[in-house]
Residue, then its C-alpha position, 0 to 999 in steps of 0.5 A: x587803643x585796645x582794652x587791657x586784658x583782664x587779670x588772670x583769676x588768682x588760683x584757688x586751693x581745691x575745695x575741701x570736701x563738704x562736711x555734712x550738716x548733721x543737725x540739718x540733715x537730722x532735722x530733715x530726716x525727723x521732719x520727714x519721718x514724723x510726717x510719714x508717721x502722720x500720713x500712715x496714721x490716717x490710713x484706715x481702709x482702702x479709700x484713705x490709702x488711695x487718698x494718702x498715696x500722693x503724700x507717700x510718694x512725696x515722702x519717697x522723694x524726700x527719703x531719696x534725698x535723705x538717702x543720698x545725704x545719709x551716706x556721709x553721716x556718721x555712725x552715731x547719727x545713723x543709730x539715732x535714725x535707726x531708732x526712728x526707722x524701726x517704729x516706722x517700719x512696723x507702722x508701715x507693716x500694720x497699715x499694709x495688713x489692713x484689709x484692702x490697704x496693702x495693695x493700694x499703697x504697695x507701689x509706694x511702701x515697697x521702695x519706701x521700706x528699702x529706702x528707710x533701711x538704706x538710711x541706717x546703713 
């Protein structure tokens, strides 16, 4: 005899839109921004800038992920992120003003500044 047909799957309600994991995203953002601050703090000349470039590029990748997730965060959380982003942008400006550094890391810092701005909007 032929096997009995499998029962039809039960109908499920459409999934509700996922709420952002505010605590998780905030921690991820803080960790990423703190790591970026540490990397920038280690840049003192063209040689250290060149050595830091892979970490800066990694940070850009992390910022891409954060930017996508941050779009769903509530305004108060974006304000908190803004408090972290402002000093970081100042650090980027300070580091890129060092002789020989700006040109060495421009390929990473230019898109990074745009991503940092997007985090708070």
